[in-house]
C-alpha positions as CSV (number, residue, x, y, z in Angstrom):
1,M,35.9,-9.5,0.7
2,D,39.3,-9.4,2.4
3,H,41.4,-12.5,2.3
4,S,44.6,-11.1,3.6
5,H,44.3,-13.4,6.6
6,S,46.4,-16.0,4.8
7,N,46.8,-18.2,7.9
8,V,43.1,-18.8,8.5
9,L,42.6,-22.2,10.1
10,W,39.4,-24.2,9.8
11,S,38.4,-27.2,11.9
12,V,37.6,-30.2,9.9
13,F,35.6,-33.1,11.3
14,F,36.7,-36.2,9.4
15,T,33.6,-38.3,9.1
16,S,35.3,-40.7,6.6
17,C,38.8,-41.8,5.6
18,Y,37.5,-43.9,2.7
19,L,39.8,-42.1,0.3
20,Y,42.7,-43.7,2.1
21,I,42.4,-46.7,-0.2
22,S,45.8,-47.3,-1.7
23,V,48.0,-50.3,-2.3
24,N,46.6,-52.1,0.7
25,L,43.1,-51.8,-0.7
26,Y,41.6,-55.0,0.8
27,R,43.1,-54.5,4.2
28,S,41.6,-51.1,4.4
29,F,38.2,-52.6,5.0
30,N,39.2,-54.3,8.2
31,T,42.7,-53.8,9.5
32,H,42.3,-56.6,12.1
33,S,41.6,-59.4,9.6
34,P,43.4,-61.1,6.8
35,P,43.0,-59.5,3.3
36,F,39.3,-59.1,2.7
37,I,37.9,-62.0,0.6
38,I,35.0,-61.4,-1.8
39,S,33.0,-63.1,-4.4
40,P,33.7,-60.6,-7.1
41,T,30.8,-59.7,-9.3
42,P,31.6,-57.9,-12.7
43,K,30.6,-54.6,-11.1
44,M,32.9,-55.1,-8.1
45,K,35.8,-56.1,-10.4
46,H,35.2,-52.9,-12.3
47,M,35.1,-50.9,-9.1
48,F,38.4,-52.3,-7.8
49,C,40.0,-51.8,-11.2
50,I,39.0,-48.1,-11.0
51,L,40.2,-47.7,-7.4
52,C,43.5,-49.6,-8.0
53,S,44.4,-47.3,-10.8
54,Y,44.8,-44.4,-8.4
55,N,47.3,-44.0,-5.6
56,I,44.8,-42.6,-3.0
57,H,46.3,-41.3,0.2
58,W,44.3,-38.4,1.4
59,N,42.0,-37.7,4.3
60,Y,38.4,-36.8,3.5
61,G,36.0,-34.9,5.7
62,L,33.8,-31.8,6.0
63,L,33.9,-28.2,7.3
64,P,31.4,-27.7,10.2
65,Q,29.2,-24.6,10.0
66,T,29.1,-24.6,6.2
67,W,26.2,-25.4,3.9
68,E,25.9,-25.5,0.2
69,D,22.5,-23.9,-0.3
70,P,20.4,-25.8,-2.9
71,S,18.4,-22.7,-3.7
72,F,21.5,-20.7,-4.7
73,S,22.6,-20.8,-8.3
74,N,26.3,-20.2,-8.7
75,S,27.0,-18.1,-11.8
76,D,30.7,-19.0,-11.6
77,V,29.9,-22.7,-12.0
78,E,27.4,-23.1,-14.9
79,G,24.6,-21.9,-12.6
80,A,24.7,-25.1,-10.6
81,F,22.8,-25.2,-7.3
82,G,24.3,-26.3,-4.0
83,D,24.1,-30.0,-3.0
84,N,22.5,-29.3,0.4
85,D,25.5,-30.6,2.4
86,P,28.5,-29.1,4.3
87,V,31.6,-28.3,2.3
88,D,33.9,-31.3,1.7
89,V,37.6,-31.2,2.4
90,V,40.4,-33.3,1.0
91,E,43.4,-33.1,3.4
92,I,46.7,-33.9,1.6
93,G,49.1,-34.3,4.5
94,E,51.2,-37.4,5.0
95,Q,49.5,-38.8,8.1
96,R,46.6,-41.1,8.0
97,R,43.9,-39.7,10.3
98,Q,41.3,-41.5,12.4
99,I,37.6,-41.3,11.7
100,G,36.1,-38.7,13.9
101,E,39.3,-36.8,14.4
102,V,39.2,-33.0,14.4
103,L,42.0,-31.1,12.6
104,K,42.9,-27.6,12.0
105,V,43.8,-27.1,8.4
106,K,45.0,-24.5,5.9
107,P,42.8,-24.2,2.8
108,L,44.9,-24.2,-0.4
109,A,42.6,-24.7,-3.4
110,A,39.1,-25.4,-4.4
111,L,37.6,-27.8,-7.0
112,A,34.1,-27.1,-8.3
113,M,32.7,-30.6,-8.8
114,I,29.3,-30.9,-10.5
115,D,27.7,-34.1,-9.4
116,E,24.5,-34.9,-11.3
117,G,23.9,-31.2,-11.8
118,E,24.6,-30.2,-8.2
119,L,27.6,-28.2,-7.0
120,D,29.7,-30.1,-4.6
121,W,32.8,-28.1,-3.6
122,K,36.0,-29.9,-2.7
123,I,38.4,-27.8,-0.7
124,V,42.0,-29.0,-0.8
125,A,43.8,-28.3,2.5
126,I,46.7,-29.4,4.6
127,S,46.7,-30.0,8.4
128,L,48.6,-27.4,10.4
129,D,50.7,-30.1,12.1
130,D,51.9,-31.7,8.8
131,P,55.7,-31.4,8.2
132,K,55.1,-29.7,4.9
133,A,52.4,-27.3,6.1
134,S,54.7,-24.3,6.2
135,L,55.8,-24.9,2.6
136,V,52.3,-24.8,1.0
137,N,50.2,-21.6,1.1
138,D,48.4,-21.6,-2.2
139,V,47.5,-23.8,-5.2
140,D,50.8,-23.4,-6.9
141,D,52.6,-24.6,-3.8
142,V,50.5,-27.8,-3.9
143,E,51.8,-28.6,-7.4
144,K,55.3,-27.9,-6.4
145,H,55.5,-29.9,-3.2
146,F,52.7,-32.5,-4.0
147,P,53.1,-32.9,-7.7
148,G,50.2,-34.5,-9.5
149,T,48.0,-34.4,-6.4
150,L,45.4,-31.9,-7.7
151,T,45.0,-33.8,-10.9
152,A,44.7,-37.1,-9.0
153,I,42.0,-35.7,-6.7
154,R,40.0,-34.3,-9.6
155,D,40.3,-37.5,-11.6
156,W,39.2,-39.7,-8.7
157,F,36.1,-37.6,-8.0
158,R,35.4,-37.5,-11.7
159,D,35.3,-41.3,-12.0
160,Y,34.3,-42.8,-8.7
161,K,30.6,-43.2,-9.6
162,I,31.2,-44.9,-12.9
163,P,31.1,-48.4,-11.4
164,D,27.5,-47.7,-10.3
165,G,26.6,-47.1,-13.9
166,K,26.5,-43.3,-13.5
167,P,28.2,-40.8,-15.7
168,A,31.5,-39.2,-14.8
169,N,31.3,-36.1,-12.7
170,K,32.2,-32.7,-14.3
171,F,34.2,-29.8,-12.9
172,G,33.6,-26.1,-13.4
173,L,36.1,-23.2,-13.3
174,G,37.7,-24.4,-16.5
175,N,38.3,-27.9,-15.0
176,K,41.1,-26.5,-12.8
177,A,41.6,-26.0,-9.1
178,A,41.0,-22.4,-8.0
179,N,43.5,-20.7,-5.7
180,K,43.5,-20.1,-1.9
181,D,41.6,-16.8,-2.1
182,Y,38.8,-18.5,-4.0
183,A,38.7,-21.4,-1.6
184,L,38.4,-18.9,1.3
185,K,35.6,-17.2,-0.6
186,V,33.7,-20.5,-0.9
187,I,34.1,-21.2,2.8
188,E,33.0,-17.8,3.8
189,E,29.9,-17.8,1.5
190,T,28.9,-21.3,2.6
191,N,29.3,-20.3,6.3
192,E,27.0,-17.3,5.6
193,S,24.5,-19.7,4.1
194,W,24.8,-21.9,7.2
195,T,24.2,-19.0,9.5
196,K,21.1,-18.0,7.6
197,L,19.9,-21.6,7.7
198,I,20.4,-21.8,11.5
199,K,18.6,-18.5,12.0
200,R,15.7,-19.8,9.9
201,S,16.0,-16.8,7.5
202,I,16.0,-19.2,4.5
203,P,13.9,-22.4,4.1
204,A,15.4,-25.6,5.6
205,G,13.6,-27.9,3.2
206,E,13.9,-31.5,4.5
207,L,16.7,-30.7,6.9
208,S,16.1,-31.0,10.6
209,L,17.3,-28.0,12.6
210,V,16.3,-29.4,16.0
C-alpha cells in the first residue's frame, strides 16, 4: 500500500470535546454558569481525582466513512476484533474546537487501544490550520513539538474507565504509538471496511444502514 501521499487530509467530525477538561474542569460542564456545584459521591470524587491528574487539552472526534469491523481479527493487535464504531481521532492543536465542527487534519500516529477485548483505534492528528501543523509530519515530530503528549493521551485512555469500576484499558503494538504510515494504513483499511458495509457485502449486524 502506497503511503507516499504524506499530506493526505481527512475530514474529522467532532462529536465531542469532552477531552477538553483541563484546569477549568467544573466550568467545562456549563460555560455560562458559575463553577458547577455537586454533591460528591465517593465515585465522583475518584473520577475528578483521575481527571484532574491530567492536563487534558485535545479535541476528540471521529473519521467519517470508517468502520472498525467487529468480525475482523487484527493479528497485529493480539487478534482483537473491531469495536463496531468509526475510527476515533485525537486532535492535538492549540485551539479549542466547537462540538459539530468539521476539520481537515493531518494524521500523525496511531494508538491501538484494547477496550474490554475490542480494538478501538485512536488516531493522533493535527488540524491543517494549526500554527504548528507544518512542523509535525510523523510520530517523532509529535514528541519533539508536543513533548509528553502521546504518553498523556495513552495514559488518559488507559485510565478513564477506572472510576466506573472497570479495569484499565490495554494497548497493543508494544504499548507505543505507531507512525504516520501505520495510521494511514488503519484509516485506509477501516475505510475499505466501511465501503463493504455500505455495499452490504458484509453483515451489518445491529447497525441500521437506512
